[in-house]
C-alpha positions in Angstrom: 59.3 -29.6 68.0 60.3 -28.0 71.3 57.7 -27.8 74.1 57.7 -25.5 76.9 55.6 -24.6 79.9 54.5 -21.1 80.8 55.6 -21.2 84.4 56.2 -18.2 86.7 58.9 -19.8 88.8 58.3 -17.4 91.9 54.8 -18.9 92.3 55.4 -22.4 91.1 55.4 -24.0 94.6 52.3 -22.0 96.0 49.0 -23.4 96.5 46.1 -21.0 95.8 43.2 -23.4 96.3 43.2 -26.9 97.7 41.2 -28.8 95.0 42.3 -32.4 96.2 39.5 -34.8 96.9 39.3 -38.3 98.2 36.5 -40.7 97.3 35.7 -44.3 97.7 33.9 -46.4 95.1 31.9 -49.1 97.0 30.3 -52.2 95.5 26.5 -52.1 95.3 24.5 -53.5 98.3 22.4 -56.6 97.7 19.3 -54.3 97.7 20.6 -52.4 94.7 21.8 -55.4 92.6 20.0 -55.6 89.3 18.5 -52.1 89.5 19.5 -49.4 87.0 21.4 -46.5 88.8 21.0 -43.0 87.2 23.4 -40.1 88.2 21.7 -36.8 88.5 24.0 -33.7 88.9 23.0 -30.3 89.9 25.4 -27.7 88.4 25.7 -23.9 88.8 25.2 -21.5 91.6 22.5 -19.4 93.2 21.9 -16.1 91.6 21.0 -14.8 88.1 23.2 -15.3 85.0 25.0 -12.1 85.4 25.9 -12.6 88.9 27.2 -16.1 88.4 29.3 -15.5 85.2 31.2 -17.6 84.0 29.1 -20.2 85.9 25.4 -20.8 85.3 22.2 -20.5 87.4 21.2 -23.9 88.9 20.5 -26.6 86.3 20.2 -30.4 86.3 22.2 -32.7 84.3 20.6 -34.4 82.5 17.8 -32.0 82.2 15.2 -34.8 81.5 15.8 -38.1 83.5 13.6 -41.1 82.3 13.1 -43.8 84.9 11.2 -46.8 85.5 9.9 -48.3 88.7 12.9 -49.8 90.6 15.4 -47.5 89.1 17.9 -45.7 91.6 19.1 -42.1 91.5 22.4 -40.9 92.8 22.1 -37.0 93.3 25.3 -34.9 93.3 24.7 -31.5 94.8 27.2 -29.1 96.0 26.4 -25.7 97.6 27.9 -22.9 99.7 27.7 -22.6 103.4 27.8 -18.9 102.8 26.9 -17.6 99.3 29.1 -14.5 98.5 27.1 -11.3 98.9 25.4 -9.9 95.8 24.6 -13.4 94.3 21.2 -14.1 95.8 19.2 -13.7 92.8 15.5 -13.4 94.1 16.4 -14.7 97.6 18.1 -13.6 100.8 21.6 -12.5 100.4 24.6 -14.7 101.6 22.4 -17.9 101.7 22.4 -21.1 99.5 20.4 -23.9 101.1 18.6 -26.8 99.4 15.9 -29.2 100.0 14.4 -32.3 98.1 10.7 -33.0 98.6 8.8 -36.0 97.3 5.9 -34.8 95.2 2.5 -36.4 95.2 0.4 -36.8 92.2 1.3 -36.3 88.6 3.3 -33.6 86.9 0.2 -31.2 86.8 0.2 -30.9 90.6 2.6 -29.3 93.0 1.7 -30.8 96.5 4.3 -32.6 98.8 3.8 -36.3 99.5 2.2 -36.7 102.9 4.3 -39.0 105.2 2.5 -40.8 108.0 
C-alpha cells in the first residue's frame, strides 16, 4: 500500500497561523491535596449560531457539573480582545468580555453574593 501526502510544495514551509502553545503542569498545593478537581471548559464564540458557524454559541462542557463541598473547579475560558464585526448576537458589536459572579441563595434566585 503506497501512502502519499497532499502537499502543495510552494506553500509547505509557510506558516498561516501560529498555533503553538507552552504550558506547565504543576503539582497541587498542600491546600488542594485530597480535594476533587473538576475541569470546566467554556467553548464557542459570542454571537448566534449562524454568525459563528462552524463553531457554536457559548456553551459549558460539561453542561452539568455535580460538585460537593470542598471540590475545586479549574475554569478554562478563552475570548477575543476584539470580536470580529457582525458577530455580536444581542450585544455591542466588536466586543467579547466575560465575568464570573458568585451567586447567593439557591438556583431559584439570581442575586449576586454580597462581599463585605
